C-alpha positions in Angstrom: -50.8 22.8 51.7 -48.2 21.7 49.1 -49.7 20.8 45.8 -48.6 20.0 42.3 -48.7 23.6 41.2 -45.2 25.1 40.8 -44.4 27.5 43.6 -41.9 30.2 42.5 -40.4 30.9 45.9 -40.0 27.2 46.7 -38.2 26.8 43.3 -36.0 29.9 43.7 -34.9 29.0 47.2 -34.2 25.4 46.2 -32.1 26.6 43.3 -30.3 29.0 45.6 -29.5 26.1 47.9 -27.9 24.4 45.0 -25.8 27.5 44.4 -24.8 27.6 48.1 -23.8 23.9 47.9 -21.5 24.6 45.0 -19.8 27.6 46.7 -19.4 25.6 50.0 -17.7 22.8 48.1 -15.4 25.4 46.6 -14.6 26.6 50.2 -14.1 23.0 51.4 -11.7 22.3 48.6 -9.6 25.2 50.0 -9.9 23.8 53.5 -12.2 26.6 54.6 -14.3 24.2 56.6 -15.7 26.6 59.3 -16.9 29.1 56.8 -18.3 26.4 54.5 -20.2 24.9 57.4 -21.7 28.2 58.6 -22.7 29.2 55.1 -24.1 25.8 54.2 -26.3 25.8 57.3 -27.8 29.2 56.9 -28.0 29.2 53.1 -29.6 25.8 52.7 -32.0 26.7 55.6 -33.6 29.4 53.5 -34.9 26.7 51.1 -35.7 24.2 53.9 -37.8 26.8 55.9 -39.6 28.0 52.7 -40.4 24.4 51.9 -41.8 23.7 55.4 -43.8 26.9 55.4 -45.9 25.6 52.6 -47.5 23.2 55.1 -48.0 25.7 57.8 -50.7 24.8 60.3 -52.2 28.3 60.1 -51.4 31.7 58.5 -49.6 32.7 61.7 -47.4 29.5 61.4 -46.7 30.3 57.8 -45.6 33.8 58.7 -43.5 32.5 61.6 -41.7 30.1 59.3 -41.1 32.9 56.8 -39.7 35.1 59.5 -37.2 32.3 60.3 -36.4 32.1 56.6 -35.8 35.9 56.6 -33.3 35.6 59.5 -31.5 32.7 57.7 -31.3 34.9 54.6 -29.8 37.8 56.6 -27.3 35.5 58.2 -26.3 34.1 54.8 -25.9 37.6 53.5 -23.5 38.3 56.4 -21.3 35.3 55.6 -21.2 36.0 51.9 -20.3 39.7 52.5 -17.6 38.5 55.0 -16.2 36.2 52.3 -16.2 39.1 49.8 -14.5 41.4 52.2 -11.8 39.0 53.2 -8.7 38.3 51.1 -8.6 34.8 52.6 -11.8 33.6 50.9 -12.7 33.3 47.2 -15.5 35.6 46.2 -18.8 33.8 45.5 -20.2 34.3 42.0 -22.1 37.5 41.5 -25.1 35.4 40.7 -25.2 34.1 44.3 -25.1 37.5 45.8 -27.6 38.9 43.4 -30.0 36.0 43.9 -29.8 36.3 47.7 -30.6 40.0 47.6 -33.6 39.1 45.3 -34.8 36.4 47.7 -34.6 38.8 50.7 -36.9 41.2 48.9 -39.3 38.5 47.9 -39.4 37.0 51.4 -40.0 40.4 53.0 -42.9 41.0 50.6 -44.4 37.5 51.4 -44.2 38.3 55.1 -45.8 41.7 54.7 -48.6 40.5 52.4 -49.3 37.5 54.6 -49.6 39.8 57.7 -51.9 42.2 55.9 -54.1 39.3 54.7 -54.3 38.0 58.2 -55.3 41.4 59.5 -58.1 41.8 56.9 -59.7 38.5 57.8 
């Protein structure tokens, strides 16, 4: 259940969503609507799924929502790397790429820890 205590992963994914919004607006200003749309959907979904996972109905539901979060993070990484590799798109700030890589590691650890905790119960 969500409570008043600050949750680091919720905060980090929320802040990352704000970075994605900023980069997507930069893409839209350059008329790169398709990429902006794809990146916005997957990038903002990382935070949305993390947020929703906090109210998981069970530990299995929590893990399931974080697995969706992991997939969205991987998809976001794909779009960002595609932008970096293409001369037609502006490179996102290094902070976006670095933060995404960090989130992927944290999400993976949360999934692994949650699975192990479930097995030990």
